[in-house]
C-alpha positions, 0 to 999 in steps of 0.5 A: 676439529681433530687432526686425522691422518689423511688415510682415515679421511679418505676412508670416511669420505669414501664411505660417505660417497658410497652411502650418499651416492646411492641415496636421494642426496646423490645429485646435491652431494655431487654439487657439494663435493665439486665445490669442496674439491 
């Protein structure tokens, strides 16, 4: 796994949250993000 700048990770995570948060995976993703963070 490449080591990316934090800002790049935040950008990717924000985009993933926007996509998944508006989709059918919102509930599962919420549980997953709670487990990660």
